BAMI-728160 format. One line per 2 residues: number of its first residue (from 1); their letters; for each residue y, x, z of N, C-alpha, C, O, CB. Coordinates in steps of 0.2 Angstrom, whole numbers, m for minus. Glycine has a CB too. Example, Ala and Ser with C-alpha at 12.3 -4.5 7.8 and 13.67 -1.06 7.14 Angstrom:
residues 2
1 = as = m28:66:39:m22:62:39:m16:66:39:m17:71:42:m22:57:45 | m11:64:35:m5:68:36:0:64:39:6:67:40:m3:70:29 .
end
This chain:
residues 209
1 = xx = m4:m39:541:m8:m39:535:m3:m38:529:3:m40:530:m12:m46:534 | m5:m36:523:m1:m35:518:m4:m38:511:m10:m40:512:1:m27:517 .
3 = xx = m1:m37:506:m4:m40:500:m4:m35:494:m7:m37:489:0:m46:498 | m1:m29:495:m2:m24:490:4:m25:484:4:m22:479:m8:m24:486 .
5 = xx = 9:m29:486:15:m30:481:20:m26:484:24:m27:489:17:m38:481 | 22:m20:481:27:m15:483:34:m18:483:36:m21:477:26:m9:479 .
7 = xx = 38:m18:488:45:m20:488:50:m15:487:55:m16:484:46:m24:494 | 48:m9:488:53:m3:487:49:3:487:44:4:490:58:m4:493 .
9 = xx = 52:8:483:50:15:483:55:19:488:61:19:486:50:18:476 | 52:21:493:56:25:498:56:33:497:52:35:493:54:23:505 .
11 = xx = 60:36:500:59:44:499:59:47:506:63:46:510:65:46:496 | 54:51:507:54:55:513:60:60:514:61:64:510:47:59:514 .
13 = xx = 63:59:519:69:63:520:68:69:525:70:74:524:75:59:523 | 64:68:530:62:73:535:56:70:539:55:64:540:68:75:539 .
15 = xx = 53:75:543:48:73:548:49:77:554:51:83:554:41:73:545 | 46:75:560:45:79:566:39:78:569:36:72:570:51:77:571 .
17 = xx = 35:84:571:29:84:574:30:84:582:34:89:584:25:90:572 | 28:79:585:29:79:593:23:76:596:21:70:594:35:76:594 .
19 = xx = 20:79:601:14:76:605:8:75:601:5:70:603:17:70:609 | 7:78:596:1:76:592:2:71:587:m3:69:583:m5:74:597 .
21 = xx = 8:69:586:10:63:582:15:66:577:18:71:578:13:57:585 | 16:63:571:21:64:566:26:58:565:24:53:564:18:67:560 .
23 = xx = 32:60:566:37:55:565:41:55:558:44:61:557:43:55:570 | 40:51:553:43:51:547:50:47:546:50:42:548:38:49:542 .
25 = xx = 55:51:543:61:47:542:61:46:534:61:50:530:67:52:544 | 61:39:533:60:37:526:66:33:523:68:28:526:53:33:524 .
27 = xx = 70:36:519:75:33:516:74:27:512:69:27:507:79:38:511 | 77:22:513:76:15:510:82:10:511:86:12:515:69:12:512 .
29 = xx = 82:5:508:87:0:509:85:m7:509:87:m11:513:92:0:504 | 80:m9:504:78:m16:503:74:m19:508:76:m25:510:74:m16:496 .
31 = xx = 70:m15:511:65:m18:516:68:m18:523:66:m22:528:58:m15:516 | 74:m15:524:77:m14:531:80:m21:533:80:m22:539:82:m9:531 .
33 = xx = 82:m25:529:86:m32:531:82:m36:535:85:m39:539:87:m36:525 | 75:m36:535:71:m41:539:67:m37:544:63:m40:548:67:m45:535 .
35 = xx = 68:m31:545:64:m27:550:67:m27:557:73:m28:558:64:m20:548 | 62:m26:562:64:m25:569:59:m19:572:54:m18:568:63:m31:573 .
37 = xx = 61:m16:577:57:m11:580:50:m14:582:49:m19:585:60:m8:587 | 45:m10:580:38:m12:582:35:m15:576:29:m17:576:38:m17:588 .
39 = xx = 39:m17:570:35:m20:564:31:m15:561:32:m9:562:41:m22:559 | 26:m17:557:22:m14:553:25:m13:546:27:m18:543:15:m16:553 .
41 = xx = 24:m7:543:26:m6:536:20:m2:533:18:3:535:33:m2:535 | 18:m4:527:13:m1:523:16:5:519:20:3:515:9:m6:518 .
43 = xx = 15:11:520:18:17:517:12:21:513:8:24:516:21:21:522 | 13:20:507:7:22:502:0:20:504:m4:24:504:8:30:502 .
45 = xx = 0:14:507:m6:11:509:m8:12:516:m13:9:518:m12:15:505 | m4:16:520:m6:16:527:m1:12:531:5:13:531:m5:24:529 .
47 = xx = m4:8:536:0:4:540:3:8:546:m1:11:550:m5:m1:543 | 9:8:546:13:12:551:18:8:555:20:3:552:17:18:548 .
49 = xx = 20:10:561:24:6:565:31:9:565:32:15:566:21:6:572 | 36:5:564:43:7:564:45:8:571:45:3:576:48:1:561 .
51 = xx = 48:14:573:50:16:579:58:16:580:61:16:585:48:23:582 | 61:16:574:69:16:574:71:15:566:67:16:562:71:23:576 .
53 = xx = 77:13:566:79:12:559:87:11:559:90:9:564:76:5:555 | 90:12:553:97:11:553:98:8:546:93:6:543:102:18:553 .
55 = xx = 104:8:543:105:5:537:103:9:530:105:6:525:113:3:536 | 100:14:531:98:19:526:92:22:527:89:25:522:103:24:525 .
57 = xx = 88:21:532:82:24:533:78:21:539:81:18:543:82:31:534 | 71:21:539:67:19:544:63:26:547:62:30:543:62:14:542 .
59 = xx = 61:25:553:57:30:556:50:27:558:50:22:561:60:33:563 | 45:30:556:38:27:557:34:33:561:35:38:560:34:24:551 .
61 = xx = 29:30:565:25:35:569:18:35:566:15:30:564:25:32:576 | 16:41:566:9:42:563:5:46:568:6:51:570:10:47:556 .
63 = xx = m1:43:569:m6:46:574:m10:51:571:m10:52:565:m11:41:577 | m13:56:575:m17:61:572:m23:58:568:m25:62:563:m20:65:578 .
65 = xx = m26:53:570:m31:50:566:m29:48:559:m33:50:554:m33:43:569 | m23:45:558:m20:44:552:m19:50:548:m21:50:542:m14:39:552 .
67 = xx = m16:55:551:m15:62:548:m21:65:545:m21:67:539:m12:67:553 | m27:64:548:m33:67:546:m37:63:541:m41:66:537:m38:68:552 .
69 = xx = m35:57:540:m39:53:535:m35:50:529:m38:47:524:m42:47:539 | m29:52:529:m25:50:523:m21:56:520:m22:61:522:m20:44:526 .
71 = xx = m16:54:515:m12:59:512:m6:61:516:m2:65:514:m10:57:505 | m5:57:521:2:58:525:3:65:527:9:67:526:1:53:531 .
73 = xx = m2:69:529:m1:75:531:1:80:526:4:85:527:m8:78:534 | 1:78:520:3:83:514:10:81:511:13:84:507:m2:82:508 .
75 = xx = 13:75:514:19:73:512:25:78:513:25:80:519:21:66:514 | 29:80:509:35:84:509:41:80:508:41:75:505:34:90:504 .
77 = xx = 47:83:511:53:79:509:54:78:502:52:82:497:59:84:512 | 57:72:500:58:70:493:52:66:491:52:64:485:60:76:489 .
79 = xx = 46:66:495:40:62:492:42:55:491:45:52:495:35:63:497 | 40:53:485:41:45:484:35:41:488:29:43:488:40:44:477 .
81 = xx = 37:36:491:33:32:495:33:25:494:39:22:494:34:34:503 | 28:21:492:27:14:491:28:11:498:24:12:502:21:12:487 .
83 = xx = 32:6:498:34:3:504:33:m5:504:35:m8:499:41:4:507 | 29:m8:509:29:m15:509:29:m17:516:25:m15:520:22:m17:505 .
85 = xx = 33:m22:518:33:m24:525:27:m29:526:25:m31:521:40:m27:527 | 25:m30:532:20:m35:533:22:m42:531:28:m44:531:18:m35:541 .
87 = xx = 16:m46:529:17:m52:526:19:m57:532:15:m58:536:11:m54:522 | 24:m61:532:26:m66:537:21:m72:536:19:m73:530:33:m68:537 .
89 = xx = 20:m76:541:15:m82:540:17:m86:535:13:m90:532:15:m85:547 | 24:m87:534:27:m91:529:27:m88:522:30:m91:517:33:m94:531 .
91 = xx = 25:m82:521:26:m78:515:21:m80:510:16:m84:511:25:m71:517 | 23:m78:503:19:m80:498:14:m74:497:16:m68:497:23:m80:491 .
93 = xx = 8:m76:495:2:m72:495:1:m70:487:m2:m74:483:m4:m74:498 | 4:m65:485:4:m63:478:m2:m58:476:m4:m58:470:10:m60:476 .
95 = xx = m4:m54:480:m9:m48:478:m16:m50:481:m19:m55:479:m7:m41:481 | m19:m46:485:m25:m47:488:m24:m45:496:m19:m42:497:m31:m44:485 .
97 = xx = m29:m46:500:m29:m44:507:m29:m37:508:m34:m34:506:m35:m48:511 | m24:m34:510:m23:m27:511:m21:m26:519:m16:m29:521:m18:m23:507 .
99 = xx = m26:m22:522:m25:m21:529:m20:m15:531:m17:m15:536:m31:m20:532 | m20:m10:526:m16:m4:528:m20:1:531:m18:6:534:m10:m5:532 .
101 = xx = m27:0:531:m32:4:534:m35:8:528:m40:6:525:m37:0:538 | m33:14:528:m36:18:522:m43:20:523:m45:22:528:m32:25:521 .
103 = xx = m47:19:518:m54:21:518:m55:28:516:m60:31:519:m58:16:514 | m52:31:511:m53:37:509:m47:40:504:m43:36:502:m60:38:505 .
105 = xx = m47:46:503:m42:49:499:m46:51:492:m51:53:492:m39:55:502 | m43:49:486:m45:51:480:m41:54:476:m35:54:477:m47:44:477 .
107 = xx = m44:58:471:m39:62:466:m38:59:460:m43:56:457:m43:69:465 | m32:59:458:m30:56:451:m33:61:446:m32:67:447:m22:56:451 .
109 = xx = m36:58:441:m39:62:436:m35:62:429:m33:68:427:m46:59:434 | m34:56:427:m30:57:420:m27:50:419:m28:45:422:m35:58:414 .
111 = xx = m22:50:414:m19:44:412:m21:43:404:m21:47:400:m11:44:412 | m23:36:403:m25:35:396:m21:29:393:m20:24:397:m33:33:396 .
113 = xx = m19:29:387:m15:24:384:m19:21:379:m21:24:374:m8:27:382 | m20:14:379:m23:11:374:m19:5:372:m18:0:376:m30:8:376 .
115 = xx = m16:5:366:m11:1:364:m5:1:369:m3:6:370:m14:m7:363 | m4:m5:371:2:m5:376:0:m5:383:4:m6:388:6:m11:375 .
117 = xx = m7:m4:385:m9:m4:391:m10:3:394:m13:8:391:m16:m7:392 | m8:5:400:m9:11:403:m15:11:408:m15:6:412:m3:14:406 .
119 = xx = m20:15:408:m25:16:412:m25:22:416:m23:27:414:m32:16:409 | m26:22:423:m26:27:427:m33:28:430:m36:24:433:m21:27:433 .
121 = xx = m35:34:429:m42:36:431:m42:40:438:m38:44:439:m46:40:426 | m47:38:443:m47:41:449:m54:43:451:m59:39:448:m44:36:455 .
123 = xx = m56:48:455:m62:50:457:m65:45:461:m61:42:465:m62:57:459 | m72:44:461:m75:39:465:m81:43:468:m86:45:465:m78:33:461 .
125 = xx = m81:44:475:m86:48:478:m92:44:479:m92:38:479:m84:50:485 | m98:47:479:m105:44:479:m105:39:485:m108:34:484:m110:49:479 .
127 = xx = m103:40:491:m104:36:497:m99:30:496:m100:25:500:m102:40:503 | m95:29:491:m91:24:491:m92:19:485:m89:14:483:m83:26:490 .
129 = xx = m98:21:481:m99:17:475:m101:10:476:m99:6:472:m104:21:471 | m104:8:482:m105:1:483:m99:m3:485:m100:m9:486:m111:1:489 .
131 = xx = m94:0:486:m88:m3:488:m83:m6:483:m79:m10:484:m83:2:493 | m85:m4:477:m81:m6:471:m85:m10:466:m91:m9:465:m77:0:467 .
133 = xx = m82:m14:462:m85:m18:457:m80:m19:451:m74:m20:452:m88:m25:460 | m83:m20:445:m79:m21:439:m75:m28:440:m77:m33:442:m83:m22:433 .
135 = xx = m68:m27:439:m63:m33:440:m62:m35:447:m60:m40:449:m66:m39:436 | m65:m30:452:m64:m31:459:m57:m29:461:m54:m25:457:m69:m28:463 .
137 = xx = m55:m31:467:m48:m28:469:m49:m22:473:m54:m21:477:m45:m34:474 | m43:m18:473:m43:m11:476:m36:m10:477:m31:m11:473:m47:m6:472 .
139 = xx = m34:m6:483:m27:m4:484:m27:3:483:m30:7:486:m25:m7:491 | m22:5:479:m21:12:477:m14:14:479:m9:11:477:m22:14:469 .
141 = xx = m14:18:485:m7:20:487:m3:13:489:3:13:489:m3:24:482 | m7:8:492:m4:2:494:m3:m3:489:m1:m9:490:2:3:497 .
143 = xx = m5:m1:483:m3:m6:477:m10:m10:475:m15:m7:474:m1:m2:471 | m9:m17:475:m14:m21:474:m16:m21:466:m12:m22:462:m13:m28:476 .
145 = xx = m22:m18:465:m24:m18:458:m31:m20:456:m35:m21:461:m23:m10:456 | m33:m21:450:m39:m23:448:m43:m18:444:m40:m14:440:m39:m29:444 .
147 = xx = m49:m17:446:m53:m11:443:m55:m14:436:m59:m18:435:m60:m10:447 | m52:m10:431:m53:m12:424:m59:m9:421:m62:m11:416:m47:m10:420 .
149 = xx = m60:m2:423:m66:1:420:m69:5:426:m66:7:431:m64:7:415 | m76:5:426:m80:8:431:m86:12:429:m90:9:425:m82:2:436 .
151 = xx = m86:18:431:m91:23:429:m94:25:436:m92:24:441:m89:28:425 | m99:29:436:m103:32:441:m99:35:446:m99:34:452:m109:36:439 .
153 = xx = m95:40:444:m91:44:448:m83:43:447:m79:48:449:m93:51:447 | m81:38:444:m74:37:443:m72:30:441:m77:26:439:m71:41:438 .
155 = xx = m66:28:442:m64:21:440:m57:21:437:m53:26:439:m64:16:446 | m55:16:434:m49:16:431:m45:9:433:m49:4:433:m49:16:423 .
157 = xx = m39:9:433:m35:3:434:m30:2:429:m28:7:426:m32:3:441 | m29:m4:427:m24:m5:421:m17:m7:424:m17:m12:428:m27:m11:416 .
159 = xx = m12:m4:422:m5:m6:425:m1:m9:420:m1:m7:414:m2:1:427 | 3:m14:422:8:m17:418:14:m13:419:15:m9:423:9:m25:420 .
161 = xx = 19:m14:414:25:m10:414:29:m11:421:32:m6:423:30:m13:408 | 29:m17:424:32:m18:430:30:m13:436:33:m10:439:32:m25:433 .
163 = xx = 23:m13:436:20:m8:441:21:m1:440:22:3:444:12:m10:441 | 21:1:433:23:8:432:30:10:434:31:15:437:22:9:424 .
165 = xx = 34:5:433:42:6:435:43:6:443:47:9:445:46:1:431 | 39:1:446:41:0:453:37:3:458:37:1:464:41:m8:454 .
167 = xx = 32:7:456:28:11:461:28:19:460:31:21:455:21:8:460 | 24:22:464:24:29:463:17:32:459:16:38:460:25:33:469 .
169 = xx = 14:27:456:7:29:454:7:34:449:2:38:448:3:22:452 | 11:34:444:11:39:439:14:46:441:19:48:439:15:37:433 .
171 = xx = 10:49:445:12:56:447:6:61:446:2:61:450:14:56:455 | 5:64:440:m1:68:438:m2:73:444:3:76:447:0:71:432 .
173 = xx = m8:74:445:m11:80:449:m10:79:456:m10:83:460:m7:86:448 | m9:72:458:m9:71:465:m15:67:468:m19:64:464:m2:67:467 .
175 = xx = m15:67:475:m20:63:478:m17:56:480:m11:55:482:m23:67:484 | m22:51:481:m20:44:483:m24:41:489:m30:44:490:m20:39:477 .
177 = xx = m21:37:492:m25:33:497:m28:27:494:m25:23:490:m20:31:504 | m34:26:496:m38:20:493:m40:16:499:m42:18:504:m44:22:489 .
179 = xx = m39:9:498:m42:4:503:m46:m1:499:m44:m4:494:m36:0:507 | m53:m1:500:m57:m6:497:m56:m13:499:m54:m14:505:m64:m3:497 .
181 = xx = m58:m18:495:m58:m25:497:m61:m26:503:m67:m25:504:m60:m29:491 | m58:m29:508:m61:m31:514:m67:m35:514:m72:m35:518:m56:m34:519 .
183 = xx = m67:m40:510:m73:m45:509:m79:m41:506:m84:m42:509:m71:m50:504 | m78:m37:502:m83:m32:499:m86:m28:505:m92:m27:505:m80:m28:493 .
185 = xx = m82:m25:509:m84:m21:514:m88:m25:519:m93:m22:522:m78:m18:518 | m87:m31:521:m91:m35:525:m97:m37:522:m103:m37:526:m87:m41:527 .
187 = xx = m97:m38:516:m104:m40:512:m108:m34:512:m114:m34:514:m102:m42:505 | m106:m28:511:m110:m22:511:m112:m20:518:m118:m19:519:m106:m16:509 .
189 = xx = m108:m21:523:m110:m20:530:m116:m25:532:m121:m23:535:m104:m21:534 | m115:m31:530:m120:m36:532:m127:m34:529:m132:m34:532:m118:m44:529 .
191 = xx = m127:m33:522:m133:m31:519:m136:m25:521:m142:m24:520:m133:m32:512 | m132:m20:523:m135:m14:526:m139:m15:532:m143:m11:534:m129:m9:527 .
193 = xx = m137:m20:536:m141:m22:542:m146:m27:541:m150:m29:546:m136:m24:547 | m147:m29:535:m153:m34:534:m157:m31:528:m155:m32:522:m150:m41:532 .
195 = xx = m162:m28:529:m166:m24:525:m169:m29:519:m169:m27:513:m172:m21:528 | m171:m35:521:m174:m39:515:m170:m46:515:m173:m51:517:m181:m40:517 .
197 = xx = m164:m46:513:m160:m52:513:m163:m57:507:m164:m54:502:m152:m51:512 | m163:m63:509:m166:m68:504:m159:m71:500:m157:m76:502:m170:m74:507 .
199 = xx = m156:m67:496:m150:m69:492:m152:m73:486:m154:m71:481:m146:m63:491 | m151:m80:487:m152:m84:481:m146:m88:480:m142:m88:485:m158:m89:483 .
201 = xx = m145:m92:475:m140:m96:474:m139:m101:479:m133:m103:481:m141:m100:467 | m144:m104:482:m144:m109:487:m141:m105:494:m137:m108:497:m151:m112:489 .
203 = xx = m143:m99:495:m141:m95:501:m133:m94:500:m130:m95:505:m145:m89:501 | m131:m92:494:m124:m91:493:m120:m97:494:m115:m97:497:m123:m88:486 .
205 = xx = m122:m103:492:m118:m109:492:m118:m111:500:m113:m113:502:m122:m115:489 | m123:m110:504:m123:m111:511:m118:m107:514:m115:m109:519:m131:m110:514 .
207 = xx = m117:m101:512:m112:m96:515:m105:m97:513:m101:m93:515:m114:m89:514 | m104:m102:508:m98:m103:506:m95:m100:499:m89:m100:498:m93:m102:511 .
209 = x = m100:m96:496:m98:m93:490:m98:m97:484:m97:m95:478:m103:m87:489 .
end
């Protein structure tokens, strides 16, 4: 599990396709200190397994399923990659629950500046409109963010200066990996299987909300 708090921006140095899988060599330094073989690292929102590492890079394995459902297949050498190691049991929970299971790929639309706040707009496909809510959590390229503006076919997130500087989000014309809030996904799943739910305040209290 991850929290969407990026610890380092890595750089794709090279990759190798073998046996239907892709092996990425990602240059980094900060996250290596606590890594071991088999650990999970969130790479631009995709949970990948470390197969090798040294003092300047890690190698992660990507299955065909991940290549087909994320932006990983389009990454080229020198690509900037948001990196976050898995959260230890004793770690501090700063963002929101991020699994590293990408739900879809979205297109960056535009950047909007209002006073000192930067807003980034992304496309929202019709089939995913029930997965987002205003001021709800979303992971964009693995970054834990809050939906600041929401329209029928797009949404915007507001970025503080630290996030602008410490992630790869401000890359015009690119596609990003999205992961919707896991709690919201379970709620949508539940109600899609219950055609006439009796959702009242009493019912919500009984369920722990």
